[in-house]
C-alpha positions as CSV (number, residue, x, y, z in Angstrom):
1,X,-17.2,-5.8,-0.6
2,X,-18.5,-3.8,2.3
3,X,-18.2,0.0,2.5
4,X,-15.1,0.6,4.5
5,X,-14.9,4.5,4.2
6,X,-11.1,4.0,3.2
7,X,-9.1,6.8,1.9
8,X,-6.2,6.4,-0.6
9,X,-3.7,7.2,2.0
10,X,-5.0,4.0,4.0
11,X,-3.5,1.8,1.1
12,X,-6.7,-0.2,0.9
13,X,-6.6,-3.8,-0.4
14,X,-8.9,-6.0,-2.0
15,X,-8.6,-10.0,-2.3
16,X,-10.5,-12.6,-4.3
17,X,-10.0,-16.5,-3.9
18,X,-10.9,-19.5,-5.8
19,X,-10.4,-23.1,-5.7
20,X,-9.0,-24.8,-8.8
21,X,-9.0,-28.5,-9.6
22,X,-5.4,-28.6,-11.0
23,X,-2.1,-28.7,-9.1
24,X,-0.2,-25.6,-8.0
25,X,2.5,-26.3,-10.9
26,X,-0.2,-26.2,-13.6
27,X,-2.0,-23.1,-12.2
28,X,1.5,-21.5,-11.8
29,X,2.1,-21.9,-15.5
30,X,-0.8,-19.8,-16.3
31,X,-0.5,-17.2,-13.4
32,X,3.3,-16.7,-14.2
33,X,2.6,-15.9,-17.8
34,X,1.5,-12.3,-17.3
35,X,1.2,-12.0,-21.0
36,X,-1.9,-14.0,-20.9
37,X,-3.5,-11.5,-18.4
38,X,-4.9,-9.2,-21.1
39,X,-7.2,-12.0,-22.3
40,X,-8.4,-12.4,-18.8
41,X,-9.1,-8.5,-18.2
42,X,-11.7,-6.1,-19.3
43,X,-9.2,-3.2,-18.3
44,X,-5.5,-4.7,-19.2
45,X,-4.9,-4.5,-22.9
46,X,-1.5,-5.8,-23.4
47,X,1.6,-6.6,-21.5
48,X,5.2,-6.7,-22.6
49,X,8.5,-7.8,-20.9
50,X,11.3,-5.2,-20.8
51,X,15.2,-5.7,-20.8
52,X,15.0,-9.3,-22.5
53,X,13.0,-10.9,-19.6
54,X,10.5,-13.6,-20.9
55,X,9.5,-14.8,-17.5
56,X,8.8,-13.3,-13.9
57,X,11.9,-13.3,-11.6
58,X,12.6,-10.5,-8.8
59,X,13.7,-7.3,-10.6
60,X,12.2,-8.4,-14.0
61,X,10.1,-5.5,-15.4
62,X,7.2,-5.3,-17.7
63,X,4.7,-2.7,-19.3
64,X,1.2,-3.1,-19.1
65,X,-1.2,-1.0,-21.3
66,X,-4.8,-0.6,-19.8
67,X,-8.0,1.1,-20.7
68,X,-11.0,2.3,-18.5
69,X,-14.0,4.3,-19.8
70,X,-13.5,7.0,-16.9
71,X,-9.7,7.1,-16.8
72,X,-8.9,6.7,-20.6
73,X,-5.8,4.7,-21.8
74,X,-2.4,4.5,-19.8
75,X,0.8,2.4,-19.5
76,X,2.5,1.5,-16.4
77,X,5.9,-0.2,-15.8
78,X,5.7,-3.0,-13.1
79,X,8.5,-4.5,-11.2
80,X,8.4,-8.2,-10.0
81,X,9.1,-7.9,-6.2
82,X,8.3,-11.5,-5.3
83,X,8.7,-14.8,-7.3
84,X,8.5,-18.2,-5.6
85,X,7.3,-20.9,-7.9
86,X,4.7,-22.2,-7.7
87,X,3.5,-20.2,-4.8
88,X,3.9,-16.4,-5.0
89,X,4.0,-14.0,-7.8
90,X,3.9,-10.2,-6.9
91,X,4.7,-6.9,-8.7
92,X,4.9,-3.3,-7.8
93,X,3.4,-0.8,-10.2
94,X,5.7,2.0,-11.2
95,X,8.1,3.1,-8.3
96,X,8.9,-0.3,-6.3
97,X,9.8,2.0,-3.3
98,X,6.5,3.8,-3.4
99,X,4.2,2.0,-5.8
100,X,1.0,3.1,-7.1
101,X,-0.5,-0.6,-6.7
102,X,0.9,-3.8,-5.6
103,X,-0.6,-6.8,-7.2
104,X,0.2,-10.5,-5.5
105,X,-1.1,-14.1,-6.6
106,X,-0.7,-16.7,-3.9
107,X,-1.1,-20.3,-4.7
108,X,-1.2,-23.2,-2.1
109,X,-1.9,-27.0,-2.6
110,X,-5.5,-28.0,-1.1
111,X,-7.5,-31.1,-1.6
112,X,-5.9,-32.3,-4.7
113,X,-6.2,-28.9,-6.4
114,X,-4.9,-25.3,-5.7
115,X,-6.3,-22.5,-3.5
116,X,-5.8,-19.5,-5.7
117,X,-5.9,-15.8,-4.3
118,X,-5.4,-12.4,-6.1
119,X,-4.6,-9.4,-4.0
120,X,-4.0,-5.8,-4.8
121,X,-3.3,-2.7,-2.8
122,X,-3.9,0.9,-3.9
123,X,-1.0,3.2,-3.4
124,X,0.9,4.6,-1.5
125,X,2.4,6.2,-4.6
126,X,0.1,8.4,-6.9
127,X,-1.9,6.9,-9.5
128,X,-4.5,7.9,-12.1
129,X,-7.2,7.6,-9.4
130,X,-5.1,10.3,-7.5
131,X,-6.1,12.7,-10.2
132,X,-9.9,11.9,-9.6
133,X,-9.5,12.4,-5.8
134,X,-7.7,15.7,-6.4
135,X,-10.6,17.0,-8.5
136,X,-13.3,15.8,-5.9
137,X,-11.5,15.4,-2.7
138,X,-14.8,15.4,-0.9
139,X,-15.9,12.2,-2.7
140,X,-12.5,10.6,-1.8
141,X,-13.9,7.6,0.1
142,X,-16.7,7.0,-2.5
143,X,-14.1,7.0,-5.2
144,X,-11.9,4.6,-3.6
145,X,-14.8,2.3,-2.9
146,X,-16.0,2.3,-6.4
147,X,-12.6,1.5,-7.7
148,X,-12.1,-1.4,-5.1
149,X,-15.1,-2.8,-6.1
150,X,-14.3,-2.8,-9.9
151,X,-10.9,-4.3,-9.0
152,X,-12.9,-7.0,-6.9
153,X,-15.2,-7.8,-10.0
154,X,-12.3,-7.8,-12.4
155,X,-10.2,-10.0,-10.3
156,X,-13.2,-12.5,-9.9
157,X,-13.4,-12.7,-13.5
158,X,-9.5,-13.2,-14.0
159,X,-9.5,-16.1,-11.5
160,X,-12.5,-17.6,-13.2
161,X,-10.4,-17.7,-16.5
162,X,-7.4,-19.0,-14.7
163,X,-9.6,-21.8,-13.1
164,X,-10.9,-22.7,-16.6
165,X,-7.6,-22.8,-18.3
166,X,-5.9,-25.0,-15.6
167,X,-8.8,-27.5,-15.5
168,X,-9.0,-27.7,-19.2
C-alpha cells in the first residue's frame, strides 16, 4: 500500500485479491459463513447472528466482537446490505445509512477457479479510529494510513485462509 495522505472523511478504501482453485459456489460457502471469520482473523474474535438469522440476506444483522492491542475490545452490529450468491456479500457496520465501515467480498469465475476480492471502506460514520484522530488531529493522515495497512495485511491473511479451505 502506498501513502495517499487520506483523511478519515475521504472514506478511504483498501482491497486485496486472490485466485482460488475452486468454483465460486465452494468459495461462497466459506465467504458467506461469517461465523468462520474469527478463525481467519487476528482481530475479529467472534460473530453471532441476530434476530434468528443463520445466513446472510439483505437486512440480516450480526454482532462481531473484536480486539486490537491499541484499541482494546469492542462489539459492533453489522447489517447485510448486499447478498447475491455466489458473487457478492457486503455489510455496513453500525448505522447502514452512515456506517463506520463497509466490507465487501466479490467472487467471479475465472480460469476454472474463482477470482476473490475483499474490499473495505472506512467511514463515513465515526468509529474507534475517530477517537484516536480526535486525540491527535495533526497525525490523522498517518493514523488512517497505518490502519489501512493493518486492514490490508489482515485481509490478505483472511483470503489466504479462504483459499486454503476452499482448495482442501
